[in-house]
PDB file of N, CA, C and O in Angstrom:
ATOM      1  N   UNK A   1      78.956 101.850 150.578  1.00  0.00           N
ATOM      2  CA  UNK A   1      78.566 102.785 151.611  1.00  0.00           C
ATOM      3  C   UNK A   1      79.434 104.024 151.527  1.00  0.00           C
ATOM      4  O   UNK A   1      80.661 103.923 151.523  1.00  0.00           O
ATOM      5  N   UNK A   2      78.821 105.178 151.461  1.00  0.00           N
ATOM      6  CA  UNK A   2      79.546 106.445 151.357  1.00  0.00           C
ATOM      7  C   UNK A   2      79.587 107.099 152.726  1.00  0.00           C
ATOM      8  O   UNK A   2      78.553 107.287 153.367  1.00  0.00           O
ATOM      9  N   UNK A   3      80.786 107.444 153.169  1.00  0.00           N
ATOM     10  CA  UNK A   3      80.939 108.103 154.469  1.00  0.00           C
ATOM     11  C   UNK A   3      80.550 109.571 154.351  1.00  0.00           C
ATOM     12  O   UNK A   3      80.703 110.184 153.294  1.00  0.00           O
ATOM     13  N   UNK A   4      80.051 110.119 155.435  1.00  0.00           N
ATOM     14  CA  UNK A   4      79.706 111.538 155.421  1.00  0.00           C
ATOM     15  C   UNK A   4      80.977 112.355 155.291  1.00  0.00           C
ATOM     16  O   UNK A   4      82.026 111.917 155.765  1.00  0.00           O
ATOM     17  N   UNK A   5      80.927 113.538 154.662  1.00  0.00           N
ATOM     18  CA  UNK A   5      82.131 114.331 154.439  1.00  0.00           C
ATOM     19  C   UNK A   5      82.774 114.800 155.729  1.00  0.00           C
ATOM     20  O   UNK A   5      83.972 115.082 155.753  1.00  0.00           O
ATOM     21  N   UNK A   6      82.001 114.888 156.806  1.00  0.00           N
ATOM     22  CA  UNK A   6      82.556 115.383 158.050  1.00  0.00           C
ATOM     23  C   UNK A   6      81.803 114.801 159.229  1.00  0.00           C
ATOM     24  O   UNK A   6      80.584 114.637 159.186  1.00  0.00           O
ATOM     25  N   UNK A   7      82.530 114.498 160.267  1.00  0.00           N
ATOM     26  CA  UNK A   7      81.894 113.974 161.462  1.00  0.00           C
ATOM     27  C   UNK A   7      81.120 115.062 162.185  1.00  0.00           C
ATOM     28  O   UNK A   7      80.016 114.823 162.675  1.00  0.00           O
ATOM     29  N   UNK A   8      81.686 116.239 162.252  1.00  0.00           N
ATOM     30  CA  UNK A   8      81.046 117.387 162.884  1.00  0.00           C
ATOM     31  C   UNK A   8      80.868 118.487 161.840  1.00  0.00           C
ATOM     32  O   UNK A   8      81.758 118.678 161.012  1.00  0.00           O
ATOM     33  N   UNK A   9      79.761 119.212 161.848  1.00  0.00           N
ATOM     34  CA  UNK A   9      79.562 120.272 160.865  1.00  0.00           C
ATOM     35  C   UNK A   9      80.681 121.299 160.870  1.00  0.00           C
ATOM     36  O   UNK A   9      81.039 121.818 159.812  1.00  0.00           O
ATOM     37  N   UNK A  10      81.245 121.607 162.034  1.00  0.00           N
ATOM     38  CA  UNK A  10      82.301 122.607 162.114  1.00  0.00           C
ATOM     39  C   UNK A  10      83.487 122.240 161.245  1.00  0.00           C
ATOM     40  O   UNK A  10      84.090 123.106 160.611  1.00  0.00           O
ATOM     41  N   UNK A  11      83.823 120.961 161.214  1.00  0.00           N
ATOM     42  CA  UNK A  11      84.994 120.521 160.464  1.00  0.00           C
ATOM     43  C   UNK A  11      84.826 120.744 158.968  1.00  0.00           C
ATOM     44  O   UNK A  11      85.806 121.032 158.281  1.00  0.00           O
ATOM     45  N   UNK A  12      83.622 120.619 158.449  1.00  0.00           N
ATOM     46  CA  UNK A  12      83.413 120.759 157.020  1.00  0.00           C
ATOM     47  C   UNK A  12      83.070 122.163 156.585  1.00  0.00           C
ATOM     48  O   UNK A  12      83.186 122.479 155.401  1.00  0.00           O
ATOM     49  N   UNK A  13      82.647 123.027 157.509  1.00  0.00           N
ATOM     50  CA  UNK A  13      82.171 124.344 157.134  1.00  0.00           C
ATOM     51  C   UNK A  13      83.107 125.474 157.526  1.00  0.00           C
ATOM     52  O   UNK A  13      83.178 126.482 156.823  1.00  0.00           O
ATOM     53  N   UNK A  14      83.815 125.332 158.614  1.00  0.00           N
ATOM     54  CA  UNK A  14      84.669 126.423 159.075  1.00  0.00           C
ATOM     55  C   UNK A  14      86.033 126.327 158.424  1.00  0.00           C
ATOM     56  O   UNK A  14      86.518 125.232 158.135  1.00  0.00           O
ATOM     57  N   UNK A  15      86.647 127.469 158.195  1.00  0.00           N
ATOM     58  CA  UNK A  15      87.989 127.501 157.651  1.00  0.00           C
ATOM     59  C   UNK A  15      89.004 127.173 158.724  1.00  0.00           C
ATOM     60  O   UNK A  15      88.667 127.090 159.905  1.00  0.00           O
ATOM     61  N   UNK A  16      90.251 126.987 158.313  1.00  0.00           N
ATOM     62  CA  UNK A  16      91.292 126.634 159.267  1.00  0.00           C
ATOM     63  C   UNK A  16      91.500 127.679 160.353  1.00  0.00           C
ATOM     64  O   UNK A  16      91.963 127.349 161.444  1.00  0.00           O
ATOM     65  N   UNK A  17      91.171 128.916 160.076  1.00  0.00           N
ATOM     66  CA  UNK A  17      91.356 129.962 161.077  1.00  0.00           C
ATOM     67  C   UNK A  17      90.494 129.726 162.308  1.00  0.00           C
ATOM     68  O   UNK A  17      90.857 130.166 163.399  1.00  0.00           O
ATOM     69  N   UNK A  18      89.355 129.041 162.164  1.00  0.00           N
ATOM     70  CA  UNK A  18      88.489 128.761 163.304  1.00  0.00           C
ATOM     71  C   UNK A  18      89.166 127.803 164.283  1.00  0.00           C
ATOM     72  O   UNK A  18      88.871 127.826 165.477  1.00  0.00           O
ATOM     73  N   UNK A  19      90.063 126.970 163.789  1.00  0.00           N
ATOM     74  CA  UNK A  19      90.732 125.990 164.637  1.00  0.00           C
ATOM     75  C   UNK A  19      91.888 126.586 165.422  1.00  0.00           C
ATOM     76  O   UNK A  19      92.326 125.993 166.408  1.00  0.00           O
ATOM     77  N   UNK A  20      92.389 127.734 165.014  1.00  0.00           N
ATOM     78  CA  UNK A  20      93.542 128.344 165.686  1.00  0.00           C
ATOM     79  C   UNK A  20      93.277 128.634 167.161  1.00  0.00           C
ATOM     80  O   UNK A  20      94.219 128.679 167.952  1.00  0.00           O
ATOM     81  N   UNK A  21      92.026 128.829 167.543  1.00  0.00           N
ATOM     82  CA  UNK A  21      91.689 129.149 168.929  1.00  0.00           C
ATOM     83  C   UNK A  21      91.534 127.908 169.799  1.00  0.00           C
ATOM     84  O   UNK A  21      91.369 128.023 171.014  1.00  0.00           O
ATOM     85  N   UNK A  22      91.586 126.735 169.199  1.00  0.00           N
ATOM     86  CA  UNK A  22      91.481 125.517 169.980  1.00  0.00           C
ATOM     87  C   UNK A  22      92.752 125.326 170.799  1.00  0.00           C
ATOM     88  O   UNK A  22      93.828 125.730 170.358  1.00  0.00           O
ATOM     89  N   UNK A  23      92.655 124.718 171.985  1.00  0.00           N
ATOM     90  CA  UNK A  23      93.854 124.462 172.790  1.00  0.00           C
ATOM     91  C   UNK A  23      94.644 123.281 172.232  1.00  0.00           C
ATOM     92  O   UNK A  23      94.088 122.417 171.554  1.00  0.00           O
ATOM     93  N   UNK A  24      95.937 123.253 172.521  1.00  0.00           N
ATOM     94  CA  UNK A  24      96.754 122.092 172.161  1.00  0.00           C
ATOM     95  C   UNK A  24      96.469 120.969 173.141  1.00  0.00           C
ATOM     96  O   UNK A  24      96.349 121.203 174.344  1.00  0.00           O
ATOM     97  N   UNK A  25      96.361 119.761 172.631  1.00  0.00           N
ATOM     98  CA  UNK A  25      96.149 118.592 173.481  1.00  0.00           C
ATOM     99  C   UNK A  25      97.475 118.197 174.119  1.00  0.00           C
ATOM    100  O   UNK A  25      98.517 118.232 173.465  1.00  0.00           O
ATOM    101  N   UNK A  26      97.439 117.822 175.390  1.00  0.00           N
ATOM    102  CA  UNK A  26      98.656 117.484 176.113  1.00  0.00           C
ATOM    103  C   UNK A  26      98.594 116.048 176.623  1.00  0.00           C
ATOM    104  O   UNK A  26      97.655 115.315 176.310  1.00  0.00           O
ATOM    105  N   UNK A  27      99.593 115.647 177.407  1.00  0.00           N
ATOM    106  CA  UNK A  27      99.723 114.258 177.840  1.00  0.00           C
ATOM    107  C   UNK A  27      98.546 113.670 178.599  1.00  0.00           C
ATOM    108  O   UNK A  27      98.298 112.475 178.436  1.00  0.00           O
ATOM    109  N   UNK A  28      97.819 114.387 179.394  1.00  0.00           N
ATOM    110  CA  UNK A  28      96.684 113.692 180.026  1.00  0.00           C
ATOM    111  C   UNK A  28      95.695 113.131 178.997  1.00  0.00           C
ATOM    112  O   UNK A  28      95.025 112.133 179.262  1.00  0.00           O
ATOM    113  N   UNK A  29      95.605 113.765 177.838  1.00  0.00           N
ATOM    114  CA  UNK A  29      94.689 113.297 176.793  1.00  0.00           C
ATOM    115  C   UNK A  29      95.414 112.374 175.820  1.00  0.00           C
ATOM    116  O   UNK A  29      94.908 111.302 175.487  1.00  0.00           O
ATOM    117  N   UNK A  30      96.591 112.784 175.366  1.00  0.00           N
ATOM    118  CA  UNK A  30      97.343 112.005 174.392  1.00  0.00           C
ATOM    119  C   UNK A  30      98.308 111.061 175.092  1.00  0.00           C
ATOM    120  O   UNK A  30      99.126 111.484 175.909  1.00  0.00           O
ATOM    121  N   UNK A  31      98.205 109.783 174.767  1.00  0.00           N
ATOM    122  CA  UNK A  31      99.043 108.749 175.358  1.00  0.00           C
ATOM    123  C   UNK A  31     100.024 108.235 174.312  1.00  0.00           C
ATOM    124  O   UNK A  31      99.708 108.206 173.123  1.00  0.00           O
ATOM    125  N   UNK A  32     101.203 107.833 174.747  1.00  0.00           N
ATOM    126  CA  UNK A  32     102.184 107.260 173.830  1.00  0.00           C
ATOM    127  C   UNK A  32     101.633 105.961 173.248  1.00  0.00           C
ATOM    128  O   UNK A  32     100.967 105.193 173.941  1.00  0.00           O
ATOM    129  N   UNK A  33     101.918 105.725 171.972  1.00  0.00           N
ATOM    130  CA  UNK A  33     101.442 104.521 171.299  1.00  0.00           C
ATOM    131  C   UNK A  33     102.542 103.976 170.405  1.00  0.00           C
ATOM    132  O   UNK A  33     103.221 104.730 169.708  1.00  0.00           O
ATOM    133  N   UNK A  34     102.712 102.656 170.429  1.00  0.00           N
ATOM    134  CA  UNK A  34     103.708 102.007 169.573  1.00  0.00           C
ATOM    135  C   UNK A  34     103.022 101.063 168.595  1.00  0.00           C
ATOM    136  O   UNK A  34     103.598 100.053 168.190  1.00  0.00           O
ATOM    137  N   UNK A  35     101.806 101.390 168.223  1.00  0.00           N
ATOM    138  CA  UNK A  35     101.053 100.564 167.280  1.00  0.00           C
ATOM    139  C   UNK A  35     100.546 101.462 166.156  1.00  0.00           C
ATOM    140  O   UNK A  35     100.929 102.629 166.068  1.00  0.00           O
ATOM    141  N   UNK A  36      99.696 100.925 165.310  1.00  0.00           N
ATOM    142  CA  UNK A  36      99.122 101.743 164.245  1.00  0.00           C
ATOM    143  C   UNK A  36      97.990 102.624 164.756  1.00  0.00           C
ATOM    144  O   UNK A  36      97.471 103.461 164.017  1.00  0.00           O
ATOM    145  N   UNK A  37      97.604 102.443 166.012  1.00  0.00           N
ATOM    146  CA  UNK A  37      96.544 103.245 166.608  1.00  0.00           C
ATOM    147  C   UNK A  37      97.122 104.562 167.120  1.00  0.00           C
ATOM    148  O   UNK A  37      97.344 104.739 168.318  1.00  0.00           O
ATOM    149  N   UNK A  38      97.358 105.475 166.190  1.00  0.00           N
ATOM    150  CA  UNK A  38      97.860 106.811 166.498  1.00  0.00           C
ATOM    151  C   UNK A  38      96.902 107.830 165.893  1.00  0.00           C
ATOM    152  O   UNK A  38      96.027 107.480 165.102  1.00  0.00           O
ATOM    153  N   UNK A  39      97.073 109.080 166.266  1.00  0.00           N
ATOM    154  CA  UNK A  39      96.167 110.135 165.795  1.00  0.00           C
ATOM    155  C   UNK A  39      96.010 110.127 164.276  1.00  0.00           C
ATOM    156  O   UNK A  39      94.902 110.292 163.766  1.00  0.00           O
ATOM    157  N   UNK A  40      97.105 109.937 163.557  1.00  0.00           N
ATOM    158  CA  UNK A  40      97.072 109.975 162.093  1.00  0.00           C
ATOM    159  C   UNK A  40      96.086 108.979 161.505  1.00  0.00           C
ATOM    160  O   UNK A  40      95.495 109.253 160.461  1.00  0.00           O
ATOM    161  N   UNK A  41      95.891 107.834 162.144  1.00  0.00           N
ATOM    162  CA  UNK A  41      95.000 106.799 161.618  1.00  0.00           C
ATOM    163  C   UNK A  41      93.599 106.845 162.225  1.00  0.00           C
ATOM    164  O   UNK A  41      92.767 105.988 161.927  1.00  0.00           O
ATOM    165  N   UNK A  42      93.336 107.826 163.060  1.00  0.00           N
ATOM    166  CA  UNK A  42      92.041 107.934 163.729  1.00  0.00           C
ATOM    167  C   UNK A  42      91.023 108.650 162.839  1.00  0.00           C
ATOM    168  O   UNK A  42      91.378 109.554 162.083  1.00  0.00           O
ATOM    169  N   UNK A  43      89.771 108.243 162.933  1.00  0.00           N
ATOM    170  CA  UNK A  43      88.723 108.883 162.125  1.00  0.00           C
ATOM    171  C   UNK A  43      88.444 110.322 162.541  1.00  0.00           C
ATOM    172  O   UNK A  43      87.838 111.072 161.776  1.00  0.00           O
ATOM    173  N   UNK A  44      88.871 110.725 163.734  1.00  0.00           N
ATOM    174  CA  UNK A  44      88.641 112.088 164.208  1.00  0.00           C
ATOM    175  C   UNK A  44      89.768 113.046 163.835  1.00  0.00           C
ATOM    176  O   UNK A  44      89.652 114.250 164.064  1.00  0.00           O
ATOM    177  N   UNK A  45      90.862 112.531 163.261  1.00  0.00           N
ATOM    178  CA  UNK A  45      92.009 113.354 162.885  1.00  0.00           C
ATOM    179  C   UNK A  45      91.715 114.125 161.599  1.00  0.00           C
ATOM    180  O   UNK A  45      91.194 113.563 160.635  1.00  0.00           O
ATOM    181  N   UNK A  46      92.049 115.400 161.593  1.00  0.00           N
ATOM    182  CA  UNK A  46      91.927 116.245 160.389  1.00  0.00           C
ATOM    183  C   UNK A  46      93.166 117.125 160.283  1.00  0.00           C
ATOM    184  O   UNK A  46      93.828 117.413 161.280  1.00  0.00           O
ATOM    185  N   UNK A  47      93.464 117.541 159.071  1.00  0.00           N
ATOM    186  CA  UNK A  47      94.522 118.527 158.889  1.00  0.00           C
ATOM    187  C   UNK A  47      94.065 119.546 157.860  1.00  0.00           C
ATOM    188  O   UNK A  47      93.425 119.204 156.865  1.00  0.00           O
ATOM    189  N   UNK A  48      94.402 120.789 158.111  1.00  0.00           N
ATOM    190  CA  UNK A  48      94.052 121.891 157.232  1.00  0.00           C
ATOM    191  C   UNK A  48      95.279 122.787 157.079  1.00  0.00           C
ATOM    192  O   UNK A  48      96.131 122.836 157.966  1.00  0.00           O
ATOM    193  N   UNK A  49      95.363 123.480 155.974  1.00  0.00           N
ATOM    194  CA  UNK A  49      96.429 124.455 155.778  1.00  0.00           C
ATOM    195  C   UNK A  49      95.901 125.827 156.186  1.00  0.00           C
ATOM    196  O   UNK A  49      94.877 126.283 155.678  1.00  0.00           O
ATOM    197  N   UNK A  50      96.600 126.471 157.095  1.00  0.00           N
ATOM    198  CA  UNK A  50      96.227 127.814 157.528  1.00  0.00           C
ATOM    199  C   UNK A  50      96.633 128.809 156.447  1.00  0.00           C
ATOM    200  O   UNK A  50      97.280 128.437 155.467  1.00  0.00           O
ATOM    201  N   UNK A  51      96.258 130.063 156.622  1.00  0.00           N
ATOM    202  CA  UNK A  51      96.538 131.104 155.635  1.00  0.00           C
ATOM    203  C   UNK A  51      98.041 131.242 155.368  1.00  0.00           C
ATOM    204  O   UNK A  51      98.452 131.561 154.253  1.00  0.00           O
ATOM    205  N   UNK A  52      98.848 131.001 156.391  1.00  0.00           N
ATOM    206  CA  UNK A  52     100.301 131.110 156.216  1.00  0.00           C
ATOM    207  C   UNK A  52     100.923 129.786 155.747  1.00  0.00           C
ATOM    208  O   UNK A  52     102.138 129.612 155.831  1.00  0.00           O
ATOM    209  N   UNK A  53     100.111 128.872 155.263  1.00  0.00           N
ATOM    210  CA  UNK A  53     100.511 127.575 154.690  1.00  0.00           C
ATOM    211  C   UNK A  53     101.098 126.620 155.715  1.00  0.00           C
ATOM    212  O   UNK A  53     101.718 125.627 155.334  1.00  0.00           O
ATOM    213  N   UNK A  54     100.924 126.886 156.991  1.00  0.00           N
ATOM    214  CA  UNK A  54     101.356 125.958 158.036  1.00  0.00           C
ATOM    215  C   UNK A  54     100.193 125.028 158.336  1.00  0.00           C
ATOM    216  O   UNK A  54      99.099 125.493 158.653  1.00  0.00           O
ATOM    217  N   UNK A  55     100.409 123.724 158.241  1.00  0.00           N
ATOM    218  CA  UNK A  55      99.302 122.803 158.496  1.00  0.00           C
ATOM    219  C   UNK A  55      98.875 122.795 159.958  1.00  0.00           C
ATOM    220  O   UNK A  55      99.707 122.834 160.865  1.00  0.00           O
ATOM    221  N   UNK A  56      97.575 122.745 160.167  1.00  0.00           N
ATOM    222  CA  UNK A  56      97.010 122.611 161.507  1.00  0.00           C
ATOM    223  C   UNK A  56      96.511 121.184 161.638  1.00  0.00           C
ATOM    224  O   UNK A  56      95.697 120.731 160.833  1.00  0.00           O
ATOM    225  N   UNK A  57      96.992 120.476 162.647  1.00  0.00           N
ATOM    226  CA  UNK A  57      96.577 119.111 162.910  1.00  0.00           C
ATOM    227  C   UNK A  57      95.555 119.169 164.032  1.00  0.00           C
ATOM    228  O   UNK A  57      95.833 119.717 165.099  1.00  0.00           O
ATOM    229  N   UNK A  58      94.368 118.605 163.799  1.00  0.00           N
ATOM    230  CA  UNK A  58      93.294 118.740 164.777  1.00  0.00           C
ATOM    231  C   UNK A  58      92.651 117.406 165.112  1.00  0.00           C
ATOM    232  O   UNK A  58      92.664 116.464 164.319  1.00  0.00           O
ATOM    233  N   UNK A  59      92.090 117.358 166.307  1.00  0.00           N
ATOM    234  CA  UNK A  59      91.286 116.226 166.752  1.00  0.00           C
ATOM    235  C   UNK A  59      89.856 116.740 166.884  1.00  0.00           C
ATOM    236  O   UNK A  59      89.575 117.601 167.719  1.00  0.00           O
ATOM    237  N   UNK A  60      88.970 116.220 166.074  1.00  0.00           N
ATOM    238  CA  UNK A  60      87.580 116.657 166.100  1.00  0.00           C
ATOM    239  C   UNK A  60      86.856 116.148 167.343  1.00  0.00           C
ATOM    240  O   UNK A  60      85.907 116.782 167.804  1.00  0.00           O
ATOM    241  N   UNK A  61      87.285 115.025 167.885  1.00  0.00           N
ATOM    242  CA  UNK A  61      86.659 114.473 169.083  1.00  0.00           C
ATOM    243  C   UNK A  61      86.896 115.372 170.294  1.00  0.00           C
ATOM    244  O   UNK A  61      85.968 115.677 171.044  1.00  0.00           O
ATOM    245  N   UNK A  62      88.147 115.792 170.477  1.00  0.00           N
ATOM    246  CA  UNK A  62      88.509 116.619 171.636  1.00  0.00           C
ATOM    247  C   UNK A  62      88.513 118.107 171.320  1.00  0.00           C
ATOM    248  O   UNK A  62      88.741 118.932 172.206  1.00  0.00           O
ATOM    249  N   UNK A  63      88.264 118.453 170.067  1.00  0.00           N
ATOM    250  CA  UNK A  63      88.297 119.847 169.617  1.00  0.00           C
ATOM    251  C   UNK A  63      89.565 120.539 170.091  1.00  0.00           C
ATOM    252  O   UNK A  63      89.538 121.563 170.773  1.00  0.00           O
ATOM    253  N   UNK A  64      90.690 119.920 169.691  1.00  0.00           N
ATOM    254  CA  UNK A  64      91.986 120.450 170.085  1.00  0.00           C
ATOM    255  C   UNK A  64      93.002 120.293 168.975  1.00  0.00           C
ATOM    256  O   UNK A  64      92.821 119.506 168.047  1.00  0.00           O
ATOM    257  N   UNK A  65      94.077 121.060 169.089  1.00  0.00           N
ATOM    258  CA  UNK A  65      95.185 120.993 168.143  1.00  0.00           C
ATOM    259  C   UNK A  65      96.172 119.929 168.602  1.00  0.00           C
ATOM    260  O   UNK A  65      96.307 119.656 169.795  1.00  0.00           O
ATOM    261  N   UNK A  66      96.853 119.340 167.641  1.00  0.00           N
ATOM    262  CA  UNK A  66      97.865 118.331 167.934  1.00  0.00           C
ATOM    263  C   UNK A  66      99.199 118.885 167.461  1.00  0.00           C
ATOM    264  O   UNK A  66      99.326 119.319 166.316  1.00  0.00           O
ATOM    265  N   UNK A  67     100.190 118.872 168.339  1.00  0.00           N
ATOM    266  CA  UNK A  67     101.519 119.379 167.978  1.00  0.00           C
ATOM    267  C   UNK A  67     102.108 118.518 166.862  1.00  0.00           C
ATOM    268  O   UNK A  67     101.863 117.313 166.797  1.00  0.00           O
ATOM    269  N   UNK A  68     102.887 119.153 165.984  1.00  0.00           N
ATOM    270  CA  UNK A  68     103.505 118.425 164.876  1.00  0.00           C
ATOM    271  C   UNK A  68     104.379 117.305 165.411  1.00  0.00           C
ATOM    272  O   UNK A  68     105.171 117.514 166.330  1.00  0.00           O
ATOM    273  N   UNK A  69     104.239 116.134 164.848  1.00  0.00           N
ATOM    274  CA  UNK A  69     104.979 114.960 165.267  1.00  0.00           C
ATOM    275  C   UNK A  69     104.212 114.111 166.267  1.00  0.00           C
ATOM    276  O   UNK A  69     104.372 112.891 166.288  1.00  0.00           O
ATOM    277  N   UNK A  70     103.385 114.732 167.092  1.00  0.00           N
ATOM    278  CA  UNK A  70     102.603 113.981 168.079  1.00  0.00           C
ATOM    279  C   UNK A  70     101.575 113.089 167.396  1.00  0.00           C
ATOM    280  O   UNK A  70     101.202 112.051 167.943  1.00  0.00           O
ATOM    281  N   UNK A  71     101.113 113.473 166.220  1.00  0.00           N
ATOM    282  CA  UNK A  71     100.107 112.680 165.515  1.00  0.00           C
ATOM    283  C   UNK A  71     100.650 111.343 165.020  1.00  0.00           C
ATOM    284  O   UNK A  71      99.885 110.471 164.609  1.00  0.00           O
ATOM    285  N   UNK A  72     101.962 111.185 165.060  1.00  0.00           N
ATOM    286  CA  UNK A  72     102.592 109.940 164.611  1.00  0.00           C
ATOM    287  C   UNK A  72     102.899 108.977 165.751  1.00  0.00           C
ATOM    288  O   UNK A  72     103.099 107.786 165.514  1.00  0.00           O
ATOM    289  N   UNK A  73     102.938 109.476 166.984  1.00  0.00           N
ATOM    290  CA  UNK A  73     103.375 108.641 168.107  1.00  0.00           C
ATOM    291  C   UNK A  73     102.408 108.622 169.284  1.00  0.00           C
ATOM    292  O   UNK A  73     102.700 108.000 170.305  1.00  0.00           O
ATOM    293  N   UNK A  74     101.273 109.282 169.164  1.00  0.00           N
ATOM    294  CA  UNK A  74     100.343 109.366 170.296  1.00  0.00           C
ATOM    295  C   UNK A  74      98.921 109.064 169.840  1.00  0.00           C
ATOM    296  O   UNK A  74      98.595 109.126 168.655  1.00  0.00           O
ATOM    297  N   UNK A  75      98.088 108.734 170.825  1.00  0.00           N
ATOM    298  CA  UNK A  75      96.667 108.498 170.585  1.00  0.00           C
ATOM    299  C   UNK A  75      95.922 108.813 171.873  1.00  0.00           C
ATOM    300  O   UNK A  75      96.541 108.975 172.925  1.00  0.00           O
ATOM    301  N   UNK A  76      94.604 108.901 171.800  1.00  0.00           N
ATOM    302  CA  UNK A  76      93.791 109.101 173.004  1.00  0.00           C
ATOM    303  C   UNK A  76      92.935 107.868 173.237  1.00  0.00           C
ATOM    304  O   UNK A  76      92.939 106.943 172.424  1.00  0.00           O
ATOM    305  N   UNK A  77      92.209 107.849 174.332  1.00  0.00           N
ATOM    306  CA  UNK A  77      91.341 106.723 174.648  1.00  0.00           C
ATOM    307  C   UNK A  77      90.171 106.617 173.669  1.00  0.00           C
ATOM    308  O   UNK A  77      89.554 105.558 173.560  1.00  0.00           O
ATOM    309  N   UNK A  78      89.859 107.701 172.957  1.00  0.00           N
ATOM    310  CA  UNK A  78      88.742 107.701 172.019  1.00  0.00           C
ATOM    311  C   UNK A  78      89.126 107.317 170.602  1.00  0.00           C
ATOM    312  O   UNK A  78      88.327 107.496 169.683  1.00  0.00           O
ATOM    313  N   UNK A  79      90.345 106.786 170.398  1.00  0.00           N
ATOM    314  CA  UNK A  79      90.795 106.442 169.055  1.00  0.00           C
ATOM    315  C   UNK A  79      89.804 105.513 168.386  1.00  0.00           C
ATOM    316  O   UNK A  79      89.317 104.566 169.005  1.00  0.00           O
ATOM    317  N   UNK A  80      89.503 105.777 167.126  1.00  0.00           N
ATOM    318  CA  UNK A  80      88.565 104.942 166.371  1.00  0.00           C
ATOM    319  C   UNK A  80      88.979 104.941 164.908  1.00  0.00           C
ATOM    320  O   UNK A  80      89.307 105.984 164.342  1.00  0.00           O
ATOM    321  N   UNK A  81      88.960 103.756 164.303  1.00  0.00           N
ATOM    322  CA  UNK A  81      89.298 103.678 162.878  1.00  0.00           C
ATOM    323  C   UNK A  81      88.078 103.855 161.993  1.00  0.00           C
ATOM    324  O   UNK A  81      88.206 103.937 160.771  1.00  0.00           O
ATOM    325  N   UNK A  82      86.895 103.914 162.593  1.00  0.00           N
ATOM    326  CA  UNK A  82      85.693 104.148 161.812  1.00  0.00           C
ATOM    327  C   UNK A  82      85.195 102.946 161.051  1.00  0.00           C
ATOM    328  O   UNK A  82      84.310 103.077 160.205  1.00  0.00           O
ATOM    329  N   UNK A  83      85.742 101.772 161.328  1.00  0.00           N
ATOM    330  CA  UNK A  83      85.347 100.575 160.583  1.00  0.00           C
ATOM    331  C   UNK A  83      84.367  99.691 161.334  1.00  0.00           C
ATOM    332  O   UNK A  83      84.076  98.581 160.889  1.00  0.00           O
ATOM    333  N   UNK A  84      83.850 100.158 162.464  1.00  0.00           N
ATOM    334  CA  UNK A  84      82.884  99.346 163.209  1.00  0.00           C
ATOM    335  C   UNK A  84      81.666  99.077 162.345  1.00  0.00           C
ATOM    336  O   UNK A  84      81.066 100.007 161.804  1.00  0.00           O
ATOM    337  N   UNK A  85      81.305  97.833 162.214  1.00  0.00           N
ATOM    338  CA  UNK A  85      80.148  97.456 161.421  1.00  0.00           C
ATOM    339  C   UNK A  85      80.442  97.265 159.950  1.00  0.00           C
ATOM    340  O   UNK A  85      79.554  96.859 159.201  1.00  0.00           O
ATOM    341  N   UNK A  86      81.674  97.549 159.503  1.00  0.00           N
ATOM    342  CA  UNK A  86      82.016  97.406 158.098  1.00  0.00           C
ATOM    343  C   UNK A  86      82.802  96.142 157.830  1.00  0.00           C
ATOM    344  O   UNK A  86      82.986  95.768 156.672  1.00  0.00           O
ATOM    345  N   UNK A  87      83.271  95.475 158.870  1.00  0.00           N
ATOM    346  CA  UNK A  87      84.049  94.257 158.691  1.00  0.00           C
ATOM    347  C   UNK A  87      83.133  93.061 158.513  1.00  0.00           C
ATOM    348  O   UNK A  87      82.077  92.984 159.141  1.00  0.00           O
ATOM    349  N   UNK A  88      83.520  92.153 157.682  1.00  0.00           N
ATOM    350  CA  UNK A  88      82.701  90.962 157.438  1.00  0.00           C
ATOM    351  C   UNK A  88      82.965  89.881 158.446  1.00  0.00           C
ATOM    352  O   UNK A  88      82.356  88.813 158.380  1.00  0.00           O
TER     353      UNK A  88
END
């Protein structure tokens, strides 16, 4: 089974500059996590290099930016590994 290249068309078609206008996600959305269920392992997590070579960490589900380091220790209620229906 081949996964689609992008969950949302915007993620696959727009350059990183389009994401710069997204708001940063804060604590009401991002919750502390001490498991593997963090933004980095979520199917909605993306990262792009901006023109100035600074990576932009984004959540496609919430259409927001994630502060550096938060993607390793936080998650939202919509976290998904994308493996539903693929497990035997």
